[in-house]
PDB file with one MODEL, atoms N, CA, C and O in Angstrom:
MODEL        1
ATOM      1  N   MET A   1       0.845  -1.181   0.000  1.00  0.00           N
ATOM      2  CA  MET A   1       0.000   0.000   0.000  1.00  0.00           C
ATOM      3  C   MET A   1       0.890   1.244   0.000  1.00  0.00           C
ATOM      4  O   MET A   1       1.848   1.344   0.766  1.00  0.00           O
ATOM      5  N   VAL A   2       0.549   2.180  -0.873  1.00  0.00           N
ATOM      6  CA  VAL A   2       1.266   3.446  -0.943  1.00  0.00           C
ATOM      7  C   VAL A   2       0.722   4.346   0.163  1.00  0.00           C
ATOM      8  O   VAL A   2      -0.475   4.623   0.225  1.00  0.00           O
ATOM      9  N   ILE A   3       1.622   4.795   1.029  1.00  0.00           N
ATOM     10  CA  ILE A   3       1.214   5.613   2.182  1.00  0.00           C
ATOM     11  C   ILE A   3       1.912   6.967   2.198  1.00  0.00           C
ATOM     12  O   ILE A   3       1.835   7.691   3.190  1.00  0.00           O
ATOM     13  N   SER A   4       2.594   7.314   1.107  1.00  0.00           N
ATOM     14  CA  SER A   4       3.316   8.578   1.034  1.00  0.00           C
ATOM     15  C   SER A   4       3.163   9.178  -0.354  1.00  0.00           C
ATOM     16  O   SER A   4       3.214   8.462  -1.355  1.00  0.00           O
ATOM     17  N   ALA A   5       2.974  10.492  -0.414  1.00  0.00           N
ATOM     18  CA  ALA A   5       2.896  11.197  -1.690  1.00  0.00           C
ATOM     19  C   ALA A   5       4.267  11.669  -2.158  1.00  0.00           C
ATOM     20  O   ALA A   5       4.365  12.371  -3.165  1.00  0.00           O
ATOM     21  N   ALA A   6       5.318  11.297  -1.449  1.00  0.00           N
ATOM     22  CA  ALA A   6       6.676  11.657  -1.868  1.00  0.00           C
ATOM     23  C   ALA A   6       7.059  10.856  -3.115  1.00  0.00           C
ATOM     24  O   ALA A   6       6.436   9.840  -3.423  1.00  0.00           O
ATOM     25  N   ASP A   7       8.076  11.317  -3.820  1.00  0.00           N
ATOM     26  CA  ASP A   7       8.549  10.604  -5.011  1.00  0.00           C
ATOM     27  C   ASP A   7       9.387   9.386  -4.633  1.00  0.00           C
ATOM     28  O   ASP A   7       9.286   8.341  -5.275  1.00  0.00           O
ATOM     29  N   THR A   8      10.199   9.511  -3.612  1.00  0.00           N
ATOM     30  CA  THR A   8      11.086   8.413  -3.218  1.00  0.00           C
ATOM     31  C   THR A   8      10.967   8.140  -1.727  1.00  0.00           C
ATOM     32  O   THR A   8      10.483   8.975  -0.962  1.00  0.00           O
ATOM     33  N   GLY A   9      11.415   6.962  -1.329  1.00  0.00           N
ATOM     34  CA  GLY A   9      11.457   6.615   0.083  1.00  0.00           C
ATOM     35  C   GLY A   9      10.420   5.582   0.468  1.00  0.00           C
ATOM     36  O   GLY A   9       9.697   5.044  -0.370  1.00  0.00           O
ATOM     37  N   SER A  10      10.373   5.328   1.745  1.00  0.00           N
ATOM     38  CA  SER A  10       9.486   4.317   2.303  1.00  0.00           C
ATOM     39  C   SER A  10       8.019   4.668   2.068  1.00  0.00           C
ATOM     40  O   SER A  10       7.605   5.808   2.277  1.00  0.00           O
ATOM     41  N   GLY A  11       7.242   3.688   1.635  1.00  0.00           N
ATOM     42  CA  GLY A  11       5.808   3.866   1.471  1.00  0.00           C
ATOM     43  C   GLY A  11       5.383   4.568   0.199  1.00  0.00           C
ATOM     44  O   GLY A  11       4.209   4.906   0.047  1.00  0.00           O
ATOM     45  N   THR A  12       6.322   4.799  -0.729  1.00  0.00           N
ATOM     46  CA  THR A  12       5.999   5.525  -1.954  1.00  0.00           C
ATOM     47  C   THR A  12       5.595   4.579  -3.081  1.00  0.00           C
ATOM     48  O   THR A  12       5.829   3.372  -3.018  1.00  0.00           O
ATOM     49  N   LEU A  13       4.990   5.150  -4.101  1.00  0.00           N
ATOM     50  CA  LEU A  13       4.654   4.379  -5.294  1.00  0.00           C
ATOM     51  C   LEU A  13       5.922   3.803  -5.919  1.00  0.00           C
ATOM     52  O   LEU A  13       5.932   2.650  -6.350  1.00  0.00           O
ATOM     53  N   ARG A  14       6.981   4.591  -5.970  1.00  0.00           N
ATOM     54  CA  ARG A  14       8.245   4.129  -6.550  1.00  0.00           C
ATOM     55  C   ARG A  14       8.750   2.887  -5.807  1.00  0.00           C
ATOM     56  O   ARG A  14       9.164   1.914  -6.437  1.00  0.00           O
ATOM     57  N   GLU A  15       8.717   2.920  -4.481  1.00  0.00           N
ATOM     58  CA  GLU A  15       9.158   1.764  -3.690  1.00  0.00           C
ATOM     59  C   GLU A  15       8.247   0.560  -3.933  1.00  0.00           C
ATOM     60  O   GLU A  15       8.721  -0.571  -4.041  1.00  0.00           O
ATOM     61  N   ALA A  16       6.944   0.807  -4.020  1.00  0.00           N
ATOM     62  CA  ALA A  16       6.005  -0.295  -4.265  1.00  0.00           C
ATOM     63  C   ALA A  16       6.276  -0.948  -5.621  1.00  0.00           C
ATOM     64  O   ALA A  16       6.174  -2.167  -5.751  1.00  0.00           O
ATOM     65  N   LEU A  17       6.618  -0.148  -6.625  1.00  0.00           N
ATOM     66  CA  LEU A  17       6.937  -0.699  -7.939  1.00  0.00           C
ATOM     67  C   LEU A  17       8.231  -1.509  -7.898  1.00  0.00           C
ATOM     68  O   LEU A  17       8.328  -2.565  -8.523  1.00  0.00           O
ATOM     69  N   LEU A  18       9.217  -1.013  -7.165  1.00  0.00           N
ATOM     70  CA  LEU A  18      10.493  -1.730  -7.053  1.00  0.00           C
ATOM     71  C   LEU A  18      10.341  -3.039  -6.289  1.00  0.00           C
ATOM     72  O   LEU A  18      10.994  -4.031  -6.614  1.00  0.00           O
ATOM     73  N   ASP A  19       9.480  -3.045  -5.275  1.00  0.00           N
ATOM     74  CA  ASP A  19       9.307  -4.229  -4.423  1.00  0.00           C
ATOM     75  C   ASP A  19       8.240  -5.190  -4.933  1.00  0.00           C
ATOM     76  O   ASP A  19       8.155  -6.325  -4.464  1.00  0.00           O
ATOM     77  N   GLY A  20       7.428  -4.751  -5.886  1.00  0.00           N
ATOM     78  CA  GLY A  20       6.295  -5.552  -6.343  1.00  0.00           C
ATOM     79  C   GLY A  20       6.704  -6.863  -6.990  1.00  0.00           C
ATOM     80  O   GLY A  20       7.737  -6.963  -7.651  1.00  0.00           O
ATOM     81  N   GLN A  21       5.870  -7.853  -6.780  1.00  0.00           N
ATOM     82  CA  GLN A  21       6.052  -9.183  -7.360  1.00  0.00           C
ATOM     83  C   GLN A  21       4.933  -9.431  -8.370  1.00  0.00           C
ATOM     84  O   GLN A  21       3.869  -8.820  -8.270  1.00  0.00           O
ATOM     85  N   PRO A  22       5.158 -10.318  -9.342  1.00  0.00           N
ATOM     86  CA  PRO A  22       4.118 -10.597 -10.330  1.00  0.00           C
ATOM     87  C   PRO A  22       2.773 -10.921  -9.673  1.00  0.00           C
ATOM     88  O   PRO A  22       2.689 -11.749  -8.766  1.00  0.00           O
ATOM     89  N   GLY A  23       1.740 -10.254 -10.150  1.00  0.00           N
ATOM     90  CA  GLY A  23       0.396 -10.473  -9.628  1.00  0.00           C
ATOM     91  C   GLY A  23       0.014  -9.580  -8.462  1.00  0.00           C
ATOM     92  O   GLY A  23      -1.146  -9.577  -8.051  1.00  0.00           O
ATOM     93  N   ASP A  24       0.970  -8.813  -7.911  1.00  0.00           N
ATOM     94  CA  ASP A  24       0.653  -7.913  -6.799  1.00  0.00           C
ATOM     95  C   ASP A  24      -0.313  -6.819  -7.247  1.00  0.00           C
ATOM     96  O   ASP A  24      -0.369  -6.456  -8.422  1.00  0.00           O
ATOM     97  N   ILE A  25      -1.064  -6.310  -6.285  1.00  0.00           N
ATOM     98  CA  ILE A  25      -1.942  -5.168  -6.511  1.00  0.00           C
ATOM     99  C   ILE A  25      -1.464  -4.045  -5.603  1.00  0.00           C
ATOM    100  O   ILE A  25      -1.468  -4.183  -4.380  1.00  0.00           O
ATOM    101  N   ILE A  26      -1.053  -2.939  -6.201  1.00  0.00           N
ATOM    102  CA  ILE A  26      -0.598  -1.772  -5.450  1.00  0.00           C
ATOM    103  C   ILE A  26      -1.807  -0.870  -5.227  1.00  0.00           C
ATOM    104  O   ILE A  26      -2.460  -0.448  -6.181  1.00  0.00           O
ATOM    105  N   THR A  27      -2.098  -0.581  -3.968  1.00  0.00           N
ATOM    106  CA  THR A  27      -3.226   0.283  -3.616  1.00  0.00           C
ATOM    107  C   THR A  27      -2.703   1.524  -2.902  1.00  0.00           C
ATOM    108  O   THR A  27      -1.520   1.608  -2.574  1.00  0.00           O
ATOM    109  N   PHE A  28      -3.581   2.474  -2.667  1.00  0.00           N
ATOM    110  CA  PHE A  28      -3.228   3.746  -2.054  1.00  0.00           C
ATOM    111  C   PHE A  28      -4.063   3.957  -0.802  1.00  0.00           C
ATOM    112  O   PHE A  28      -5.267   3.699  -0.804  1.00  0.00           O
ATOM    113  N   ASP A  29      -3.429   4.424   0.267  1.00  0.00           N
ATOM    114  CA  ASP A  29      -4.119   4.702   1.521  1.00  0.00           C
ATOM    115  C   ASP A  29      -5.063   5.884   1.305  1.00  0.00           C
ATOM    116  O   ASP A  29      -4.597   6.985   1.011  1.00  0.00           O
ATOM    117  N   PRO A  30      -6.378   5.687   1.443  1.00  0.00           N
ATOM    118  CA  PRO A  30      -7.315   6.781   1.205  1.00  0.00           C
ATOM    119  C   PRO A  30      -7.237   7.895   2.245  1.00  0.00           C
ATOM    120  O   PRO A  30      -7.791   8.973   2.031  1.00  0.00           O
ATOM    121  N   VAL A  31      -6.560   7.653   3.365  1.00  0.00           N
ATOM    122  CA  VAL A  31      -6.351   8.735   4.337  1.00  0.00           C
ATOM    123  C   VAL A  31      -5.327   9.725   3.784  1.00  0.00           C
ATOM    124  O   VAL A  31      -5.490  10.938   3.919  1.00  0.00           O
ATOM    125  N   VAL A  32      -4.275   9.200   3.161  1.00  0.00           N
ATOM    126  CA  VAL A  32      -3.231  10.037   2.564  1.00  0.00           C
ATOM    127  C   VAL A  32      -3.687  10.566   1.200  1.00  0.00           C
ATOM    128  O   VAL A  32      -3.340  11.682   0.811  1.00  0.00           O
ATOM    129  N   PHE A  33      -4.462   9.759   0.482  1.00  0.00           N
ATOM    130  CA  PHE A  33      -4.941  10.085  -0.862  1.00  0.00           C
ATOM    131  C   PHE A  33      -6.469  10.084  -0.872  1.00  0.00           C
ATOM    132  O   PHE A  33      -7.084   9.201  -1.469  1.00  0.00           O
ATOM    133  N   PRO A  34      -7.094  11.083  -0.203  1.00  0.00           N
ATOM    134  CA  PRO A  34      -8.554  11.083  -0.120  1.00  0.00           C
ATOM    135  C   PRO A  34      -9.200  11.322  -1.490  1.00  0.00           C
ATOM    136  O   PRO A  34      -8.767  12.196  -2.241  1.00  0.00           O
ATOM    137  N   PRO A  35     -10.234  10.542  -1.808  1.00  0.00           N
ATOM    138  CA  PRO A  35     -10.895  10.694  -3.112  1.00  0.00           C
ATOM    139  C   PRO A  35     -11.455  12.098  -3.344  1.00  0.00           C
ATOM    140  O   PRO A  35     -11.457  12.592  -4.471  1.00  0.00           O
ATOM    141  N   GLU A  36     -11.925  12.733  -2.279  1.00  0.00           N
ATOM    142  CA  GLU A  36     -12.547  14.049  -2.426  1.00  0.00           C
ATOM    143  C   GLU A  36     -11.530  15.182  -2.524  1.00  0.00           C
ATOM    144  O   GLU A  36     -11.899  16.307  -2.860  1.00  0.00           O
ATOM    145  N   ASN A  37     -10.258  14.907  -2.237  1.00  0.00           N
ATOM    146  CA  ASN A  37      -9.198  15.915  -2.298  1.00  0.00           C
ATOM    147  C   ASN A  37      -7.901  15.219  -2.712  1.00  0.00           C
ATOM    148  O   ASN A  37      -7.026  15.002  -1.874  1.00  0.00           O
ATOM    149  N   PRO A  38      -7.766  14.867  -3.993  1.00  0.00           N
ATOM    150  CA  PRO A  38      -6.634  14.054  -4.444  1.00  0.00           C
ATOM    151  C   PRO A  38      -5.279  14.652  -4.090  1.00  0.00           C
ATOM    152  O   PRO A  38      -5.081  15.867  -4.125  1.00  0.00           O
ATOM    153  N   ALA A  39      -4.358  13.767  -3.749  1.00  0.00           N
ATOM    154  CA  ALA A  39      -2.976  14.157  -3.466  1.00  0.00           C
ATOM    155  C   ALA A  39      -2.141  13.938  -4.726  1.00  0.00           C
ATOM    156  O   ALA A  39      -2.397  13.019  -5.505  1.00  0.00           O
ATOM    157  N   THR A  40      -1.145  14.793  -4.910  1.00  0.00           N
ATOM    158  CA  THR A  40      -0.282  14.717  -6.084  1.00  0.00           C
ATOM    159  C   THR A  40       1.055  14.101  -5.724  1.00  0.00           C
ATOM    160  O   THR A  40       1.692  14.490  -4.745  1.00  0.00           O
ATOM    161  N   ILE A  41       1.473  13.129  -6.536  1.00  0.00           N
ATOM    162  CA  ILE A  41       2.819  12.575  -6.440  1.00  0.00           C
ATOM    163  C   ILE A  41       3.623  13.262  -7.535  1.00  0.00           C
ATOM    164  O   ILE A  41       3.395  13.023  -8.721  1.00  0.00           O
ATOM    165  N   GLY A  42       4.560  14.112  -7.140  1.00  0.00           N
ATOM    166  CA  GLY A  42       5.402  14.829  -8.090  1.00  0.00           C
ATOM    167  C   GLY A  42       6.612  13.985  -8.457  1.00  0.00           C
ATOM    168  O   GLY A  42       7.550  13.860  -7.669  1.00  0.00           O
ATOM    169  N   LEU A  43       6.593  13.409  -9.645  1.00  0.00           N
ATOM    170  CA  LEU A  43       7.686  12.539 -10.078  1.00  0.00           C
ATOM    171  C   LEU A  43       8.879  13.383 -10.514  1.00  0.00           C
ATOM    172  O   LEU A  43       8.734  14.329 -11.289  1.00  0.00           O
ATOM    173  N   LEU A  44      10.071  13.026 -10.003  1.00  0.00           N
ATOM    174  CA  LEU A  44      11.296  13.729 -10.359  1.00  0.00           C
ATOM    175  C   LEU A  44      12.103  12.971 -11.399  1.00  0.00           C
ATOM    176  O   LEU A  44      13.029  13.520 -11.995  1.00  0.00           O
ATOM    177  N   SER A  45      11.754  11.715 -11.617  1.00  0.00           N
ATOM    178  CA  SER A  45      12.390  10.887 -12.643  1.00  0.00           C
ATOM    179  C   SER A  45      11.389   9.811 -13.049  1.00  0.00           C
ATOM    180  O   SER A  45      10.352   9.631 -12.411  1.00  0.00           O
ATOM    181  N   CYS A  46      11.722   9.102 -14.124  1.00  0.00           N
ATOM    182  CA  CYS A  46      10.836   8.040 -14.601  1.00  0.00           C
ATOM    183  C   CYS A  46      10.602   7.011 -13.505  1.00  0.00           C
ATOM    184  O   CYS A  46      11.495   6.720 -12.709  1.00  0.00           O
ATOM    185  N   LEU A  47       9.413   6.474 -13.473  1.00  0.00           N
ATOM    186  CA  LEU A  47       9.135   5.371 -12.555  1.00  0.00           C
ATOM    187  C   LEU A  47       9.874   4.130 -13.037  1.00  0.00           C
ATOM    188  O   LEU A  47      10.137   3.996 -14.232  1.00  0.00           O
ATOM    189  N   PRO A  48      10.212   3.221 -12.127  1.00  0.00           N
ATOM    190  CA  PRO A  48      10.940   2.015 -12.537  1.00  0.00           C
ATOM    191  C   PRO A  48      10.100   1.126 -13.449  1.00  0.00           C
ATOM    192  O   PRO A  48       8.876   1.063 -13.339  1.00  0.00           O
ATOM    193  N   ALA A  49      10.790   0.451 -14.339  1.00  0.00           N
ATOM    194  CA  ALA A  49      10.117  -0.479 -15.247  1.00  0.00           C
ATOM    195  C   ALA A  49       9.599  -1.678 -14.468  1.00  0.00           C
ATOM    196  O   ALA A  49      10.231  -2.137 -13.516  1.00  0.00           O
ATOM    197  N   ILE A  50       8.462  -2.170 -14.877  1.00  0.00           N
ATOM    198  CA  ILE A  50       7.912  -3.405 -14.310  1.00  0.00           C
ATOM    199  C   ILE A  50       8.400  -4.529 -15.212  1.00  0.00           C
ATOM    200  O   ILE A  50       7.917  -4.688 -16.333  1.00  0.00           O
ATOM    201  N   SER A  51       9.347  -5.296 -14.727  1.00  0.00           N
ATOM    202  CA  SER A  51      10.004  -6.274 -15.595  1.00  0.00           C
ATOM    203  C   SER A  51       9.862  -7.718 -15.114  1.00  0.00           C
ATOM    204  O   SER A  51      10.377  -8.637 -15.751  1.00  0.00           O
ATOM    205  N   ARG A  52       9.170  -7.919 -14.002  1.00  0.00           N
ATOM    206  CA  ARG A  52       9.045  -9.278 -13.455  1.00  0.00           C
ATOM    207  C   ARG A  52       7.622  -9.807 -13.564  1.00  0.00           C
ATOM    208  O   ARG A  52       7.184 -10.566 -12.700  1.00  0.00           O
ATOM    209  N   GLY A  53       6.906  -9.432 -14.587  1.00  0.00           N
ATOM    210  CA  GLY A  53       5.509  -9.831 -14.697  1.00  0.00           C
ATOM    211  C   GLY A  53       4.626  -8.621 -14.482  1.00  0.00           C
ATOM    212  O   GLY A  53       5.120  -7.503 -14.333  1.00  0.00           O
ATOM    213  N   TYR A  54       3.337  -8.836 -14.465  1.00  0.00           N
ATOM    214  CA  TYR A  54       2.427  -7.700 -14.367  1.00  0.00           C
ATOM    215  C   TYR A  54       2.146  -7.317 -12.916  1.00  0.00           C
ATOM    216  O   TYR A  54       2.150  -8.157 -12.016  1.00  0.00           O
ATOM    217  N   LEU A  55       1.904  -6.029 -12.720  1.00  0.00           N
ATOM    218  CA  LEU A  55       1.432  -5.478 -11.452  1.00  0.00           C
ATOM    219  C   LEU A  55       0.170  -4.684 -11.765  1.00  0.00           C
ATOM    220  O   LEU A  55       0.043  -4.107 -12.845  1.00  0.00           O
ATOM    221  N   THR A  56      -0.747  -4.658 -10.828  1.00  0.00           N
ATOM    222  CA  THR A  56      -1.929  -3.820 -10.956  1.00  0.00           C
ATOM    223  C   THR A  56      -1.768  -2.646 -10.013  1.00  0.00           C
ATOM    224  O   THR A  56      -1.461  -2.829  -8.835  1.00  0.00           O
ATOM    225  N   ILE A  57      -1.974  -1.436 -10.525  1.00  0.00           N
ATOM    226  CA  ILE A  57      -1.976  -0.232  -9.698  1.00  0.00           C
ATOM    227  C   ILE A  57      -3.433   0.198  -9.598  1.00  0.00           C
ATOM    228  O   ILE A  57      -4.031   0.632 -10.583  1.00  0.00           O
ATOM    229  N   ASP A  58      -4.001   0.075  -8.400  1.00  0.00           N
ATOM    230  CA  ASP A  58      -5.427   0.313  -8.187  1.00  0.00           C
ATOM    231  C   ASP A  58      -5.626   1.516  -7.269  1.00  0.00           C
ATOM    232  O   ASP A  58      -5.375   1.444  -6.066  1.00  0.00           O
ATOM    233  N   ALA A  59      -6.081   2.621  -7.857  1.00  0.00           N
ATOM    234  CA  ALA A  59      -6.386   3.817  -7.077  1.00  0.00           C
ATOM    235  C   ALA A  59      -7.893   4.051  -7.046  1.00  0.00           C
ATOM    236  O   ALA A  59      -8.346   5.188  -6.911  1.00  0.00           O
ATOM    237  N   GLY A  60      -8.664   2.979  -7.169  1.00  0.00           N
ATOM    238  CA  GLY A  60     -10.113   3.078  -7.226  1.00  0.00           C
ATOM    239  C   GLY A  60     -10.751   3.659  -5.979  1.00  0.00           C
ATOM    240  O   GLY A  60     -11.838   4.231  -6.057  1.00  0.00           O
ATOM    241  N   ASN A  61     -10.099   3.525  -4.825  1.00  0.00           N
ATOM    242  CA  ASN A  61     -10.672   4.032  -3.570  1.00  0.00           C
ATOM    243  C   ASN A  61      -9.929   5.264  -3.071  1.00  0.00           C
ATOM    244  O   ASN A  61     -10.083   5.659  -1.916  1.00  0.00           O
ATOM    245  N   ALA A  62      -9.117   5.876  -3.946  1.00  0.00           N
ATOM    246  CA  ALA A  62      -8.276   6.984  -3.506  1.00  0.00           C
ATOM    247  C   ALA A  62      -8.199   8.048  -4.593  1.00  0.00           C
ATOM    248  O   ALA A  62      -8.558   7.810  -5.746  1.00  0.00           O
ATOM    249  N   GLY A  63      -7.726   9.217  -4.203  1.00  0.00           N
ATOM    250  CA  GLY A  63      -7.508  10.303  -5.154  1.00  0.00           C
ATOM    251  C   GLY A  63      -6.019  10.504  -5.366  1.00  0.00           C
ATOM    252  O   GLY A  63      -5.320  10.994  -4.480  1.00  0.00           O
ATOM    253  N   VAL A  64      -5.533  10.124  -6.544  1.00  0.00           N
ATOM    254  CA  VAL A  64      -4.099  10.183  -6.837  1.00  0.00           C
ATOM    255  C   VAL A  64      -3.882  10.906  -8.162  1.00  0.00           C
ATOM    256  O   VAL A  64      -4.523  10.594  -9.165  1.00  0.00           O
ATOM    257  N   ILE A  65      -2.974  11.869  -8.150  1.00  0.00           N
ATOM    258  CA  ILE A  65      -2.553  12.547  -9.373  1.00  0.00           C
ATOM    259  C   ILE A  65      -1.061  12.303  -9.529  1.00  0.00           C
ATOM    260  O   ILE A  65      -0.285  12.597  -8.620  1.00  0.00           O
ATOM    261  N   LEU A  66      -0.652  11.764 -10.682  1.00  0.00           N
ATOM    262  CA  LEU A  66       0.767  11.610 -10.991  1.00  0.00           C
ATOM    263  C   LEU A  66       1.178  12.800 -11.844  1.00  0.00           C
ATOM    264  O   LEU A  66       0.644  13.007 -12.934  1.00  0.00           O
ATOM    265  N   ASP A  67       2.133  13.585 -11.342  1.00  0.00           N
ATOM    266  CA  ASP A  67       2.604  14.780 -12.043  1.00  0.00           C
ATOM    267  C   ASP A  67       4.040  14.554 -12.488  1.00  0.00           C
ATOM    268  O   ASP A  67       4.952  14.530 -11.662  1.00  0.00           O
ATOM    269  N   GLY A  68       4.241  14.388 -13.779  1.00  0.00           N
ATOM    270  CA  GLY A  68       5.576  14.163 -14.319  1.00  0.00           C
ATOM    271  C   GLY A  68       6.215  15.411 -14.895  1.00  0.00           C
ATOM    272  O   GLY A  68       7.205  15.311 -15.620  1.00  0.00           O
ATOM    273  N   SER A  69       5.682  16.577 -14.597  1.00  0.00           N
ATOM    274  CA  SER A  69       6.187  17.813 -15.204  1.00  0.00           C
ATOM    275  C   SER A  69       7.614  18.152 -14.785  1.00  0.00           C
ATOM    276  O   SER A  69       8.287  18.914 -15.480  1.00  0.00           O
ATOM    277  N   GLN A  70       8.089  17.610 -13.676  1.00  0.00           N
ATOM    278  CA  GLN A  70       9.453  17.895 -13.216  1.00  0.00           C
ATOM    279  C   GLN A  70      10.484  16.928 -13.790  1.00  0.00           C
ATOM    280  O   GLN A  70      11.680  17.084 -13.544  1.00  0.00           O
ATOM    281  N   ILE A  71      10.035  15.935 -14.552  1.00  0.00           N
ATOM    282  CA  ILE A  71      10.961  14.969 -15.140  1.00  0.00           C
ATOM    283  C   ILE A  71      11.789  15.624 -16.238  1.00  0.00           C
ATOM    284  O   ILE A  71      12.925  15.213 -16.478  1.00  0.00           O
ATOM    285  N   GLY A  72      11.256  16.608 -16.889  1.00  0.00           N
ATOM    286  CA  GLY A  72      11.990  17.298 -17.942  1.00  0.00           C
ATOM    287  C   GLY A  72      11.907  16.565 -19.263  1.00  0.00           C
ATOM    288  O   GLY A  72      10.861  16.027 -19.625  1.00  0.00           O
ATOM    289  N   ASP A  73      13.025  16.548 -19.985  1.00  0.00           N
ATOM    290  CA  ASP A  73      13.060  15.974 -21.326  1.00  0.00           C
ATOM    291  C   ASP A  73      13.324  14.479 -21.337  1.00  0.00           C
ATOM    292  O   ASP A  73      13.396  13.875 -22.407  1.00  0.00           O
ATOM    293  N   GLU A  74      13.469  13.873 -20.169  1.00  0.00           N
ATOM    294  CA  GLU A  74      13.740  12.441 -20.098  1.00  0.00           C
ATOM    295  C   GLU A  74      12.554  11.664 -20.675  1.00  0.00           C
ATOM    296  O   GLU A  74      11.403  11.937 -20.334  1.00  0.00           O
ATOM    297  N   PHE A  75      12.839  10.699 -21.547  1.00  0.00           N
ATOM    298  CA  PHE A  75      11.799   9.860 -22.134  1.00  0.00           C
ATOM    299  C   PHE A  75      11.499   8.714 -21.180  1.00  0.00           C
ATOM    300  O   PHE A  75      12.412   8.001 -20.763  1.00  0.00           O
ATOM    301  N   CYS A  76      10.252   8.533 -20.837  1.00  0.00           N
ATOM    302  CA  CYS A  76       9.838   7.486 -19.900  1.00  0.00           C
ATOM    303  C   CYS A  76       8.980   6.467 -20.637  1.00  0.00           C
ATOM    304  O   CYS A  76       7.759   6.617 -20.691  1.00  0.00           O
ATOM    305  N   PRO A  77       9.589   5.445 -21.200  1.00  0.00           N
ATOM    306  CA  PRO A  77       8.820   4.461 -21.966  1.00  0.00           C
ATOM    307  C   PRO A  77       8.013   3.529 -21.068  1.00  0.00           C
ATOM    308  O   PRO A  77       8.385   3.265 -19.925  1.00  0.00           O
ATOM    309  N   GLY A  78       6.918   3.046 -21.604  1.00  0.00           N
ATOM    310  CA  GLY A  78       6.209   1.948 -20.957  1.00  0.00           C
ATOM    311  C   GLY A  78       5.111   2.308 -19.991  1.00  0.00           C
ATOM    312  O   GLY A  78       4.456   1.401 -19.478  1.00  0.00           O
ATOM    313  N   LEU A  79       4.864   3.578 -19.706  1.00  0.00           N
ATOM    314  CA  LEU A  79       3.794   3.914 -18.774  1.00  0.00           C
ATOM    315  C   LEU A  79       2.475   3.939 -19.526  1.00  0.00           C
ATOM    316  O   LEU A  79       2.294   4.710 -20.469  1.00  0.00           O
ATOM    317  N   MET A  80       1.562   3.089 -19.098  1.00  0.00           N
ATOM    318  CA  MET A  80       0.238   3.033 -19.699  1.00  0.00           C
ATOM    319  C   MET A  80      -0.782   3.176 -18.578  1.00  0.00           C
ATOM    320  O   MET A  80      -0.706   2.468 -17.574  1.00  0.00           O
ATOM    321  N   THR A  81      -1.714   4.067 -18.740  1.00  0.00           N
ATOM    322  CA  THR A  81      -2.743   4.263 -17.722  1.00  0.00           C
ATOM    323  C   THR A  81      -4.108   4.039 -18.340  1.00  0.00           C
ATOM    324  O   THR A  81      -4.309   4.221 -19.541  1.00  0.00           O
ATOM    325  N   ASN A  82      -5.050   3.635 -17.482  1.00  0.00           N
ATOM    326  CA  ASN A  82      -6.435   3.545 -17.931  1.00  0.00           C
ATOM    327  C   ASN A  82      -7.354   3.635 -16.747  1.00  0.00           C
ATOM    328  O   ASN A  82      -8.574   3.579 -16.906  1.00  0.00           O
TER     329      ASN A  82
ENDMDL
END
């Protein structure tokens, strides 16, 4: 579970992606990411590639905004959202 809106460190989306195993579902703490007042994760670099099978990122019960505007000109392949 993602419990921090920081880009790096313990409890972040980045850490969850690095630690995730095939078939895992990454969720977001709705206290930190309330649906009625979404929290923004400001990405400073590309998120890590998911290379060990599929992961599900489920923000269905939370308000999450991924902001990649600080990444700059770096190309971040492979991010697909729906």
